[in-house]
N, C-alpha and C positions, 0 to 999 in steps of 0.2 A: 690520606686523600688522594683521589685519583688525578692524574694530570690530564691536560687538555687532549692529549694524543688518544687516550683510551677511554675517555668519557663517551657514552653513546650519544648519537645525534639527538635522541629524545630528550636527554638531560642537558646536553651542551647548547642546544638551541631553544630551550624554554625562554619565553619572553622575560626580559629584565626591566623593561619600561613600559609604560602604558601605550607608547607609540608602537611598540613591537606586538602588542596583544592584538590577536586576530578576533574579529567580531565587532564591527563598526558601532553597533548600537550600545553594546556594553562599554567599549572604549570611550565613546562620547559621554556616556553618563558618568563614568569614573573620572573622566578628565575635568568635567565641569564640577561635579560634587566636591572633588578633593583639591580644587584649586585654591580654596579658601579655608583655612584651618578652623575658622569659626563656625563652618558648616559641617565639621566633621560628625558623622553619626556614631553612636556607640553601640548599636545592635543592628547587625546587617544579616540578610538573608540572601543567599545566592543558590538558585535552584534551576535545574535543567536536566537533560538526559545525560546518559554516561558519555564521557569524553568531550565535553563542551568547553572545558577550560575553566571549571569552577575553582579548583584548587590553585591553579596559576593566577587567577584574578585575586584570590584571597591573599596570596603572597605579595602581589604588587600593592594591595591596599595596605598590608603591614608596613611595606617601605614608606608609604605616604605618611604614616603615623610615626614612624621611628627614625626617619631621616634627620640628621643633626644639622643639615645645612640646605634647607629647601631653595631651589632655584626656579625662578619664573612660576611660582606657585605649586611646584611639584618636587618629588624626591630627586636629589642631585645625581644619584647614581655612584658617586665616588668617595662619599664620606665613610667613616668607619663603619657605621652601622649599615649603610647600603651595600657595602663590599662584603660585610658578614652575612647579610641575608642572601646576597647572590651566591656566595661560595657555599655556605652551610646549609641554606634552605632551598633555594631554587635549583641549584646544580647538583643537589644530593638526592639521596633516596628519601623516601617519606619517612616521617617520624623523628627526624633530627631536630633538636631544640636549639634555638638561638636566643641570646639575651634579649628579653622583651617580647619574645613570640613563642607560644606554645601550640603545637599542632597535635591534635589527637584524632586517631581513627575510631569513632564510636562503635563501629561495626566489629572491632576486635574485642576479646574479653578483657584485656587490659584497659581499653577505652572505657568500656561500661563501668568497670570497677574503680576508675581513677577520678570520676567526676567530683566526688566529694572532697578529696584531697586537692584536686586541681583548683577548685573554688576557694578552698581554704588559702591557698598559696596566692591565688590571683587577688584576693582582697587587700593583700599588702602592697603598699605603694611601691612603685618601681625605683630603683637606685639612680642617682644622678649619673648621667646626663639625660636619662630618658624620662619622658613625660607620660608614657603610656605603656600598658601591658595588653598585648593582643592575643586572644585565645580563638584559635581556628578549630572548629568542631566539625570534622568531616563525617559524612554519612549520618547526620544528626538524627534522621528519622528512625535510626536503630536505638536510639536512647529510650529507656523504659519511661512509661508514664510518670512513675514516681520520680525519676531523675529529672524529668522535665519540669515537674512541679516544684522540685527544689530549686531550680534555676529561675522560676517565675518571679519570685521575690526580689532577686537581684536584677532581673530585666526591668522591673518596674522602677527601680531607683538605683541604677548601676553607679558605682564610685566614679568620680571624674576621670580617673586614670585607666579605667577598664573598658575594653572594647571586644565585643563578641562578633565572630564571623561564622555563621551557621551555613554549611554547604550540605545540599541534600538533592537526591534524585526523586524524592517523594515527599513533597511538602504536605500532602494530605494526611501523612502520619504524625504530623506535628501538632501539639495542642493549639487550639484556636487562640487561647490566651497568650501563647508564646508569639504566634504569628502576628497577632494584633499589636504587639509591642515592638516589633522590629521596625526601626526607623527608616530604613532603606532596604527595599526588596527588588532584586533584579533577576529576571529570567535570563539565564545564559544560554544562548543558541550556538549552534555549530557555525563555523566559518563557511563561507561559499566555496565552490569548487575553484573559482578564479583566485580568491584570496589566499587559499591554501596552497595553490599551485605557485603563486608568486612567492610565497615564503619558502617553499621547497626549492624555487629557482635560486633564491638568495643563499640558501645552505649549499647548493651545488656550486655556486660561484665561489664561496669560501673554501670548499673542499675540492675544487678543481675536477669537478665531475662533468663529463660530457653528456649532455641530454638535450631535450626539447620540451617546450611548453605543453605540446600534446601529450608526451609520455608522463609528464608530471601530473596532468589532469587525470590520466588513468589511475595513477597512484592515489590521488586524492579521492576519487570515486571508489577505488577498491578498498580504501580504508574507511569508507563511509564518513568521510570528511572529519575524522578524529586525528588531530595533529599528531598525537603520540604514535599512533599506529602507522600514520603516513610517513613519518621520520624513520621509524624501525624498518618499513618496507623499502624506503629509499636506500637506507644504509645497507640492507641485505643485498639488494640488486647491485648496488655500486661495487661492493667488496667481492661479490661472486663473479662479476663480469668486467673486470678490469677498469673500474671507475667510468663505465659507460652504461648509462641508464636510457636505454632505447625501449620503444614499444615492443620490439621482438624479444629483448632480454626480459622485460616485465613479464611477458607472457610465458616465456620459458620458466621463469621462476615461480610464478603462480600457478602454472599449468593451465592457464586460460586458453580458450580457443580463439583464434584470429577471427576478427569480425568478417573478413572476406569469406570465411568458411560458412558463415551463417547466410551471407549473401548468396553463396552457391547452393546452399539448402533451398532457399526459397526459388531460385531459378530452376533447379532440377524438379522441385514439387510441381511447378507450373509448366514443365515441359513434357516428361513422358515417364512411365513406369520404368523403362530402361535406364533413364537418367537417374531416377531415385535410387536404383540398385547399384549403379555405378558410384553414386555418392556415398552410400552404405559401405561399400567396399573400400572407399578412400578413407573413412573414418576408422575402419579396422586396420588398414595398413598404417595408419598414423597413430595407432594406440589411443584414439579418442573414444572413450565409452559413451554409450548412449545416455547414461545418467549425466555425465559431465556435459555432454553436448546440450541436452534438454535444459539443464540448469542455465547454461549460457545463452540458450535460445530465448528463454524467458526475459532475461535482462536485455538482450538485443532487440527483442520485439517491443518491449516497452520503450526503449530508448528511441526506436523508429517512430513509434507512435507519438512521443513528445516532439520529435522533430517534424513530423508531418503536420502537425498543428502549431508549429512555430514556438514551442515552449522550451526555454533553457537552451536556445541554440549556442550561446556562448560557452557552454560546456563541452562542445564537440568540435572536432577539426572540420574544416571546409570539405575535406574529401569524405569524411564519415557522413556529413550531412547530405552531400550529394547522392552517395550511395543509398542512404536510408530513404530519401525522397524518391529515388527512381523505383525502389522496391515497392513502396506503399502508396504511390500516387494514385493507383487504380482502385484502392480499397476504401469502401465507405464505412460509416460507423457500425452499421449491422454486420458487415463482413469482419470487421475487426473485433466485435464482440464475439462472434463465432470462432475467430482464430484464437483468441485467449481461452475460450471454452475447450478447444481441441487441445491446446498445449497443457491446460490444467488437468484434463482428463488423462493425457499421456503421462504426466508425473504421478498421478494418483495410482495408476495400474503398473507402473514400472516396478520391476523387482530385480533381484541379483541374477536371474537366469539370462545368460547372454543371448540365447536363442529367442526367448520371449522379448527381450529388450530390442533386439533387431527387428523383430515382427512389429513391435509397437511404433518403432521409428519409421517404419515403412508405411504403416496404416496412417500414421500422423501426416506424413508427407502426401499421401493419397487424398486425405481429407482436406488438406490445405489447398490442393488443386481444385477441389470442388466447393470452394468457399462461396461462391456466387449462388450455386445451387442449394447449399445447406442453409445459407442465410437469406434466401429469397423471402421477400415480403408477401406472405400469404393473405394479408388483409384484402387484398383485391379479389382473390379466389373465394374468400369467404362471403364477400358481398354478392359475387356472381352466383355462388351456390344458394345463397339465401333468396335471391331474386328468382332463380329457377325453381325453387321449392314453392315459393309463393304462387308463381304461375301455375305449377302443377296442381296445387291445392284448389286454386280457383277453378281450374278446368274440371277437377274431380267434383267440386261442389255443383258445377253446371250440370254434369252427367247426373248426379243424384236428384237434382231439382227436376230434370226432364223426366227421369224415371218416376218420380213422385207424382208429376202432372199426368203421366200416362196413365197411372192406376186410377186416378180420379175421373177419367173419361167414362162416359156412359157406354157400356159395351152392349151392342145389339146383336141379336142372333135371330136371323129370319128362319122360321120353320115353314117349310114347303111340303113336308111329308104328306102324303095322301091320307095317312091314317088320321092326322090332326084335322085335316079338312072334312073327313067323314065324321069325326067326333063332334065337330061344331056345325055341322050342316053346311049351309051355304056361306058361312062366314069366310071371307077371303082376305080380311085385314092381316096385316103382319103382326106376328106375336113377339113381343120384345121382352127380354129379361134384364132388369136393371139391378146391378150389384149395389150393395150398400157402400156409399161413398167412403165410409171410414174403414172398410175393409182393406187390409193391405194386399199386396200382390200375391203373396203366398196363399192366403185364404181364398182369393178369386180363383186361382188356379185349381184349388181343391173343390170349390163349390160349382164352378161352370164346367161341365163335362159334355161330351158328345153322347147323346142318348141313342141307345139301340131301339129297334122296333119293338122288342118284347118289353123293354122298360117302359116305353110309352104306352103300351096297351094295358100294362099293370097300373100305371099311373092313373089312367082315366077308366078303369074297370071296364074295359072292353073285353 
């Protein structure tokens, strides 16, 4: 058995009581439900995403059943069974058995094959002084349908001493008949940034680690709020940097880019091409690859958007909030939409070529500088264009109508030629030629011609 000095933080600081468990909603449910032994359920389902604390919760539940000297309605923490569970189950690696508790990883081959033998042994009543046997079936969704069906009968009428705790990330893969027979179902969610940072601060106090709450919040966010990973990162940084967990040391350890550099990116992008090129040179001189920079730029931009709209401000330091608001105060929703599209496009086209990556970073900055132009609302221009088109069409219709009316006018042609006067004697009235009203303009132009003297003489047989 490992001593306290060489146990990893992730094992050493696993919660040993319900009060230490992170996740207020789960903690409240467990505290209330297990305060009275007459309300103890025999079939329990804990479900949630990876790293939310399902296994830790199941072990704490096991203590509630097996404690030999309950105090104030809960496990005492210092009786023989509580100490056994703390030492051999909570502080140990997975898969270690304790009297009264059997923990099986169904995802492993041994786990799948041992269900039948497990059930056979579980049906035997526990030895004194225990009143219960607790079976923790981790990754239960990996159990075959036939194995789940074999459990179904026992789930319907479990022996008084037998308790099942099913842990899963995928409850949809469990038979509905199993789910419907679970007497207690709890969705286990991740701890908040603040809750996890407070727990890390407690660990730092126990381990004499110099740190700050802002640095611990960065660890909580970097670990995606998974306690085990947060504790592992905390331990690595502390041991690598002389028990000093500062923001700078965390960034050195993880290879993250300082947020001030992203602030400088936006400043240079909105300044000039020269400043953009100077910024690119800075990244090269500091061995910050475009890929690493753009990955971090995505997170930084999203954080700034949350801050702009006042969401989750408690997760950021006052200095960070001030800087983010200064950068994004001028951007509206359309511009932020375009900004995300610009960054998304840069990530898609980025490849391993350093030259191309540098060019993409440059064009990305130049596009950021044109956000207002690129995201401009064209709806007004569209309305204006439609109005102009309508006016033009009305004018064109008026022209066509005028032309049509012109073709319908009676066209008169006064004939004063002396040959016509001679042909009709003393008739001096004006001769008019009236075209057919229905004849279009082109036909009129073909039919109405200027007649020569010879044509007139032929027409009247002169």
